[in-house]
C-alpha angles and dihedrals in degrees: 000000000000092000091046093054092045094054105038107357097080093054092046096046097046100028094243120169111219091211090063096051118110123223111304094217095085112110116247091244092059091048090052090051088053089060085079096052115133094236118075091217091058093048091048092048090053091050091051091050092050090051089050090055087061125194092349088076095057099091094051092044091053090055091048093050092049102039111028121099093199107103094206093052092046094049093048092046092051091049091049091049091056092049096044091043089059089048090052091052089049092052091046097051105027100064124146117267106199123194132192120226119213110161116146120181093337124151112261092237091053092048092051092047093049094046090048091051093051096046104029091234114149097232116178127188104211110234111239093018097070111064117202098004087185094062112127123254135183122204128157133170146164116254106304135163114282096244091052088049090055090052090051092051092048092049092050094045097043093244135133137184120268104216115203139173089228127039130201118257118235115258092249094052114121101210123134138169129230130184139210136182117251136156097349094312136079112234120206118199131181123238132188136215091275092052095252120136100222138114107291089211124077126201093250098045101037111115122261104217118216126196137170122276143054108291129213113279105252128201105249148153114223104164100103140037091276113064116206119193137162113232128231119293086241094056113120110264096028105115148135117231108211115212091023093062092226133143119192122192133176123230125201106216107190123179127193109257092238090065094068088220110183097198141283109297092185141359115204122193113216099173137010128169131174129227090278094052095254118140128244124199135214112267106236098206117162094225123029106243093208136020123178090242098041103082118193096173116109114223135182116337095012094289125151127190123212142161118215122187091344092311125127108233132177122190124204131189108240129356126336133208095249092227121154112231133179116256118234099183138029135189115284103255093199094068124101128173125219126198121204133183116234103176083244095284125145111257131160104184140031105222089200136007119185129177149123129265112209118199146151126246127193117230108193130209098020132126110275101168128026124187116189124193093018094191090060094043097065110138095013118118124215122204122231136180122302092024092296122152135202129191143164107236098176136017121180133176106207128211093249090060096256124122130222121201130183115209123193122200125188130190134167118264111264096251092049092049092048091052091047092051094048094224096313117140116276124202111244093239090061089069103027102081090165089072093058095108091059091057096054124096124185133197136178130241090278092055094251114148115245122220118250109288127230113267106222101170142016130186128180126200139160144176101210092267103053134024121215134197126193115198124189113206131188123206113196122223113270132196092211104032133056131223118292109278107158130045123195124184116202125204143115116324119210110221122190114213137178123221113197115208137189120194126184131202098009107188116226129205 
């Protein structure tokens, strides 16, 4: 993945035209000097070249942002640092994960089960649609990306994916629906074990359904941990709106479970051309007219199905019983709809579709807040993920050589955080403020880790929007360790990444 991003990812992410790039032999220092050129074109060309250099330009750009007195240079350097920082995170987390296949005369069901165990993919053979699941299959390969390995297994076993707008919930899922009467209609919303009303399926854990037969060849990109593919022209939601000059297509964006991908926050098209070489452009509509999980079609009994903000919603004409019933299906969280302008011409295929999928991944058990020189940081608040805050409100060295420290943690109330996240998954520690003490690590001035302190006091408070905890800690005097100097809070870090994609021969309805 690193090589892929280095060669085509920069242009895709930042919309850079290779024809406009200057020679790449200029040192980064000269390019930074050119950010102050009088002509806008020269400054822009230097910015493009620095982006093209990628993460190697970050150290020099940091110096420029900190030391230059030229406002234009500083602003451009800071903008580039944000962009290249995101690229660095992408390179760090989206690395290739090759796997070697070596299945010889093994039952199909056993191959699927073993591959699922090794990769974490939730592969499901649909009962009744896979005849003779114990038929033998042989498939071997050199180390290849996991998504390509899945394609190889399917081809050898005579299987293909069954793409759906709704996917079955696992038997152990605790998702139910409840209804209430409002405004002339009864509204049914899903809720999970933790009381949240969000999709119980996540992109990485949602089942991949396999059935017998040779499936349609789909335009896809399978070289990294996030597979991007355009679904069949016959897939629900894929359509051409005559008169409006609009093409809508559905993408299946599937991450490996190990990535902790929380979903595609945005899909940006950077290039699209039809079979005649004519360009199409992203349709900048304010509200997406169709989404694979927002159903506007009325079906039997005047019932419509929708998903709003990741929630599963059903609307009924008239009153409803108000019963709570278990859910058996939920919207497919891997689906994303794109809308393109066509100038209302008749086209059947996109010769090329390029773009960038932006998404968030959760990296657990990493430092999220660091407070150095605790004694000098009293009263200063540090920001953490999910609008959390951490501060040292009191620091005392006592006569007996011990130290007392008061730590204050603040998080949003659960309902506020759920609204802010729009139904997206939230790590448990973001809402469980009572577990704050277990996430804190202390060290002395020499960097030596201190043992867990004695917790001598705890106080909870809240104002309806935020909840606060004050913890009083006591560190005893030690002959080998110093007083607490550094505080590190560990938790789940939210990392934004960009996944460039290139699809060829995308079939249209």
